[in-house]
C-alpha positions, -999 to +999 in steps of 0.1 A: -262-207-312-290-233-317-303-216-349-268-214-362-264-252-355-297-259-374-287-238-404-254-254-409-258-290-397-294-297-407-297-276-439-301-306-461-328-320-439-347-288-440-343-286-478-356-322-480-387-314-458-397-283-478-392-303-510-415-330-496-440-304-487-438-289-522-443-323-539-472-332-515-489-298-522-484-302-559-501-336-558-535-319-556-527-302-589-530-335-606-567-329-610-563-299-632-538-316-656-555-334-684-527-359-687-537-374-653-574-375-660-576-412-660-557-412-626-580-386-612-610-406-622-598-437-603-618-445-572-587-444-551-578-409-560-599-393-532-580-416-507-547-402-522-562-367-520-570-369-484-539-390-474-512-367-490-527-338-469-522-359-437-488-368-449-479-331-453-492-325-418-471-354-405-440-340-422-446-307-406-450-323-372-419-343-378-399-311-386-414-294-354-403-324-333-368-331-348-358-296-356-379-269-339-415-258-335-407-229-358-398-253-385-432-270-380-451-239-383-431-229-414-439-263-429-476-259-422-476-224-437-457-235-467-482-264-472-511-239-470-494-216-496-494-246-520-529-257-513-548-225-513-543-219-552-556-255-556-588-246-537-595-216-558-588-234-591-604-269-586-634-262-564-664-240-577-673-233-541-638-231-524-652-224-489-655-261-479-619-268-491-606-238-474-624-247-442-609-282-445-575-267-450-580-242-420-591-271-398-562-293-409-538-264-403-553-256-369-549-292-359-514-292-372-506-259-354-520-273-323-498-303-326-468-281-332-479-260-301-479-292-280-446-302-294-432-268-286-445-272-250-431-307-248-398-294-261-397-265-237-404-289-208-376-312-220-352-283-224-361-272-189-358-307-175-324-310-193-312-277-179-324-288-144-306-320-148-274-303-159-278-279-131-283-307-106-253-325-121-232-294-118-245-288-082-237-324-074-203-323-089-196-290-071-209-306-039-187-336-043-157-312-051-166-290-020-168-322+000-134-333-012-120-299-004-134-299+031-121-334+036-087-323+025-088-292+048-100-313+076-073-338+069-046-312+069-061-297+102-060-332+118-024-341+106-013-307+118-025-316+153-010-352+151+023-345+133+054-343+155+077-329+128+074-307+096+087-336+074+059-359+086+033-331+083+043-324+046+043-361+036+009-366+052-005-334+035+007-346+001-010-379+008-042-363+017-043-339-013-034-367-036-063-388-024-087-359-027-077-342-060-056-368-080-035-342-097-010-353-123+019-338-103+018-322-068+047-309-049+053-289-018+086-270-013+100-256+018+128-230+020+162-241+034+178-207+039+210-220+052+216-241+022+200-216-002+178-243-016+142-252-019+136-287-004+108-302-026+085-330-012+072-349-042+039-367-047+051-386-078+084-405-079+106-394-108+139-411-115+136-430-083+137-398-062+109-388-038+124-354-030+149-329-046+167-297-039+163-267-062+182-234-059+160-207-045+162-184-075+154-211-101+123-219-120+087-209-115+090-217-079+120-192-077+097-165-092+070-172-066+096-171-037+110-139-051+076-120-057+053-137-032+027-139-060+008-168-075+020-180-110-006-196-132+012-208-163-012-220-192+017-232-213+050-240-196+067-243-230+065-205-234+083-199-201+121-199-204+127-203-168+106-234-164+124-263-150+113-296-167+113-317-135+080-336-140+076-352-175+048-343-199+038-312-180+021-285-200+005-261-175+015-252-139+000-234-108+023-223-080+012-205-049+033-193-019+033-205+016+034-174+038+037-167+074+028-131+075+050-115+049+077-142+052+077-168+025+085-203+038+078-224+007+054-230-022+027-254-032+032-265-069+007-283-090+012-293-127-010-308-153-004-328-186-032-305-202-027-269-216-045-242-197-057-267-170-061-242-141-084-212-135-092-188-108-111-213-088-080-235-087-060-205-075-085-199-047-085-235-037-047-238-036-044-206-015-069-221+009-048-252+011-017-231+015-033-211+044-044-243+061-009-259+056+009-228+069-013-229+100-004-266+105+033-259+100+031-230+125+016-254+150+042-281+144+070-255+147+054-242+179+051-277+193+087-285+183+100-253+198+082-259+231+094-295+231+129-285+223+128-259+251+115-283+275+141-308+266+168-281+268+155-271+302+155-307+314+190-313+300+203-282+317+185-292+350+199-327+348+234-315+338+234-288+366+222-312+393+249-337+384+276-311+384+263-297+418+261-332+433+298-331+442+319-307+463+352-319+451+369-295+427+386-320+405+355-342+404+334-312+396+356-302+367+353-336+352+316-336+355+313-303+340+331-314+309+311-346+307+277-328+311+288-300+288+288-325+259+251-332+266+244-294+262+265-288+231+286-312+208+323-305+209+356-320+200+375-304+229+366-283+258+383-269+289+374-252+323+395-221+330+397-203+364+409-167+367+439-161+388+461-130+393+466-117+357+460-150+340+436-178+332+445-213+341+431-245+327+419-267+355+401-293+335+402-305+299+385-331+277+389-343+242+425-332+239+451-358+226+467-355+260+442-338+284+469-338+313+492-317+290+468-288+287+458-288+324+480-262+341+483-240+310+480-203+317+468-174+294+477-140+303+449-116+308+448-090+294+465-101+262+459-107+226+437-137+230+400-145+228+399-153+265+407-116+274+375-106+254+353-132+273+367-122+307+370-083+303+338-078+283+318-106+304+303-118+272+300-150+250+323-151+221+320-172+189+349-176+165+337-192+133+373-193+118+396-193+149+429-197+130+423-166+110+413-146+141+443-156+164+477-172+156+476-193+187+449-216+170+476-223+143+499-239+169+497-270+192+480-281+212+452-257+198+459-264+160+429-287+157+405-260+167+385-243+138+354-230+158+356-215+192+330-208+218+339-190+250+315-183+278+323-165+311+317-180+345+301-153+367+291-156+403+272-125+413+291-096+398+325-114+398+340-132+368+356-164+382+368-180+349+353-192+315+343-223+296+360-228+263+343-251+237+361-261+205+353-279+172+373-290+143+347-278+118+345-240+108+313-221+113+301-248+137+288-229+167+254-210+165+236-185+186+215-214+200+247-232+211+259-200+228+226-196+247+226-231+259+262-230+271+256-197+288+227-211+308+248-241+317+277-218+327+254-200+352+250-233+370+286-244+365+299-211+381+279-216+412+290-252+414+326-243+411+322-215+437+305-240+461+333-265+455+359-238+462+342-227+494+339-263+505+375-270+498+385-240+518+362-252+547+377-286+544+412-271+544+403-252+575+388-282+592+417-304+585+447-280+587+464-264+617+460-227+613+495-219+626+517-244+607+496-254+578+501-291+587+473-316+592+457-309+625+455-339+650+420-351+639+428-351+602+463-367+609+445-395+628+420-400+599+448-403+573+471-425+596+443-449+604+438-456+567+475-461+560+478-483+592+451-505+579+466-508+544+501-516+559+486-543+583+465-558+554+493-560+529+521-565+554+540-533+543+566-516+565+553-484+584+570-462+609+556-437+633+576-407+646+568-383+675+588-351+678+588-324+705+606-290+707+632-291+736+626-267+763+599-248+745+584-234+777+618-216+782+613-200+747+579-187+756+589-175+788+621-157+775+609-144+741+572-144+745+544-164+729+546-146+695+583-157+692+573-192+704+545-194+676+571-183+650+594-210+663+568-236+659+560-225+624+596-226+613+601-260+628+569-272+609+582-257+576+616-274+580+600-308+588+576-305+559+606-300+534+623-331+549+597-357+547+583-370+515+550-360+498+536-395+506+544-393+543+518-379+567+529-351+589+508-333+614+508-310+645+499-333+673+494-306+699+513-276+712+549-280+703+546-317+694+546-332+660+537-366+645+547-382+613+538-415+597+565-428+573+550-450+546+569-481+531+597-472+556+615-498+578+638-493+609+668-484+590+650-459+568+632-444+598+665-439+617+679-419+587+647-397+584+645-391+621+683-380+622+676-358+592+647-341+609+666-334+641+695-319+621+672-296+599+656-282+630+689-274+647+707-258+617+706-231+608+696-211+640+663-192+638+667-155+633+644-135+658+648-097+657+684-089+660+695-122+674+694-159+668+676-186+685+688-223+685+660-247+686+663-285+690+639-315+690+638-349+704+625-376+682+609-410+692+605-437+665+584-468+665+582-494+638+551-515+631+556-552+639+533-583+645+526-573+680+512-538+671+475-543+663+463-507+667+474-472+655+471-460+690+496-486+701+521-476+675+518-439+684+522-447+721+553-466+714+568-436+694+558-413+722+575-436+748+606-436+727+604-396+726+602-397+764+634-418+765+650-393+741+641-365+765+654-384+795+686-392+778+695-354+774+672-342+745+683-331+709+686-369+700+665-398+686+654-429+704+640-461+688+613-480+706+622-513+721+602-539+739 
């Protein structure tokens, strides 16, 4: 290569040097040319004779220095070839002249040798300097690469989301490599797009979405192989996203065999990337994938912890009450924390039907409470109950006609989850959304976990209600027992006194009940008490308080009722017990009651006083002949 450069680039210099040597050699021939006899006779000619040989040597050394030692040696040889004929022609004794030429040539050759050594040393020093420069550049590049890898590792530890991780990774790589264009793309499988995070803002966008099958990135995502494009203009699938791009290098981001995205680097120069760039980008890709996995794992653990805490809090709030109505309300409120919905309902299983016992998000929630759905039937509720599994309907109206009618016509997505206690299905949670394809497997998983706690809370509330019912209800008649009657009566007595509202107490007793027990037995007596209680319950209003006071004695508290109204109610009670007679076995039993009435007035300051007055009036009715009413008087 060097000789070729000498031949082509310096051929005129070489020709000039050999011409100069030829002229200098021919200068000695002046002595044998008669025309120059006068010039040769000049005293200065010996000086010229010796000087032009030195000049020839100088020219040869110059050629050795500027061109190559070989050229110096050739120059000296060429000079000798010209001078040797002169020595034989001019000097009778040519030995001294030949000796002078040999000495002169030896000195010149030694000079050329020194120049050759010097040039070799210079060449070695230049090579060493170039090697050092290359090593220094490689060291700097390696340091930059290590800095980038360390930076990616650090941000992978610090980042709390993939978006933040990618943005920081781009910043680190940009600061270390300064590429013309550098992008990182992540696959969004749900949207079928590649979400590209960009290092260079183009058209005021710092990110863009590219269909998964498009461009060089689409080829990498499809094949999982690196694409190094020397000239993008030759690629028909290239998407001209970055201006002035001429070459491109795109490597996949892989987790195992699954491709999650790409690293894409582009240059404004042709053929800008080589195998070392491929290796470097793959190293970056491996480090970035590791960081993404760490962030995803962190987010997954954080999400699971948050879900567990949400479920714990929601479950504890629901379980904090033992009142069924309040429990249903809390269930629906907390359910919205677990999964977003537009409407939802709690449905409990009865004999052949599911009944909505609580609803939220409906235009009129009270309208849906009490609705019943037959089970089994052609409805999604049947699948949830009979198959004991979660059911998701992405397009509910297409699956069941009921979702095309009110009040369910707003529902597009449906999620049903069974409520199971032990091995028994007690109902279901129904969650609705107005958007199709809304609910996912994660939603179903969370609602199912919540339903496990809900089912237990509902069962506990049911059991507590039954216990409360047993604790406050007379087991024979179903009326309030004496303790519960007194609790309710005290509350209403205080309200009537506080707001100066009318209130009446009634005491009732079955006439000659001992004779009934003695004649017909206690079983008939219990039946008579139960029938009397049922008739009295149907006679008084729902707002009135009716209870079994003890044995065959009943008490009632009539709210917002004065003396005239109380007299009418008391008479109605007396008549409903007497007629019709009670059918017992093959015969009929006429049962009558005596009724005592007392009205709240300014002198009555305690509930016990009011009840005692009613009891005193009852005693008067008994003394007056029974089967009648008596109004208490001072």
